[in-house]
Structure formats: structure tokens, C-alpha cells
N, C-alpha and C positions, 0 to 999 in steps of 0.2 A: 723294751719296745714301747713306743707311745701308742695309746689307744687311738684307733682310727676314728675320725669323726665323719659320720655320714652326713652329707649336705642336706638330704631330705629330712633327716630327723631333727635338725636344728630348727627350733620354732621361729627364730628371727629370719632365717633364710626362707622358710615357708611363707611367712608374712610378706617378705619382699617379693617373692615370686608371684604371690597372689595379687599384690598391689600392681606389679608390673603387667600381669595379664589383664587386670581390670583397666589399667591405663591404655594398654595397646588395643583392647576391645573398644574403649571409648573413642580413641583416635580413629580406629577403623570405621566405627559407626558414623562419626562426624564427617570423615572423608567421603564415605559412600553417600551420605545425605547431601553433602555439598556437591558432589559429582552429579547426582540425580537432579538437583536443583539447577545447576549450571546447564546441564543438557536440556532440561525443560525450557529454561530461559532462552537458550540459543534457538530452539524451535520457534518459540513465540516471537523472537526478534526477527527471524527470517520471514515469518508470516506477516508481521507488521510492515516489514520493509517492502514486501510484495504488494501489500495493500496501499502503501504510500506511493509506490511507483504507479499503480493503477489509477489512484486518485489524481496524481499529478498529470497523467495523460488525459484524464477526463477534464481536469481544470484547463488544460491547454486547448482542448476542443471547445469548451464553453467560451473561453476567451476569444478564440477565433470566430465563433458564431456571433459573439457579442460585437466584435469589430465589424463583421459583415453586416449585421443589423444596423449598426450606427451609420455605415456608409450608405446603405439603402435608404435609411431615414433622411440622410442629408440629400440624397438624390431625389427623394420624393418631395422635398421642399423646393426643388427646382421646377419652375413652370414648364420648361421645355421637356423635361423628362416625363412629367405628368401627361403632357400632350402626347408624347410618344406612346405611353402606355394606353391611353384612351384610344388612339388610332389603331394600335396593334391588337389589343385585347377586346375592345368594345366596338370596333369598326366605326368610330366617331369620325365625321368628316367636317372640314371647314366649310363655311358658307360658299356655295358655288362649286364645290368639289363633288365628284360622283365616285361612289365606291363600287368597284367591280369585284364580284366574287367568282373566282375561277374554281370549277368543280375539281376535286381531287388535290387542290393546292393546300399546302400547310398554312395554318393560321399563325 
């Protein structure tokens, strides 16, 4: 009968098993590290995407306000509009006109 060889007693097999365990541990460590990093980056990405959307909305509001200001500036360069504002807000009258103030009336 042939002497039975125990796998665990063979030094070459022990070394191979140890190497395999170390490689598997290294792969597991790298995989877990990569997973944690990716998870963290996804969270940061979502946060930045939300910030971008908020800033784009603010930019749209600022652009709208800017356009309204440009239109108002163009209107203020019109003498008829300036006259309308002077009459409405400052109660300025042309020569010969009489301004009547009605109590309780809106200005």
C-alpha cells in the first residue's frame, strides 16, 4: 500500500494555500476600498448635481432680472415715459394744468 500523503503536511501546498489566502485578502481589501470610494463619490456627485441645478435656477432668475432692468433703462431714455413717471409719482403738471388730489384715491 502506498503511503497516504496528507495535503496539509506538504510544505509546497501550505505555501500555495497561504499565498492564495493573502491574494484573496488583498483582492477583498481592494474591492472593499473601491466600493467605499465609489459610494462616497456617488454621494458627492449627487450633492454637486443638486448645487448645479440650484445655481442654474439662480442664474436664470438673475438673467431675467437683468433683461427687465435693460428694458426699464430703455424706457427711462424715452421722454414720454419719464413724463409719465413724473406725473404719476411726483404729481408734476404741465403749464396751465391743475392737479386735483382726491382723498382716499390711489396714487
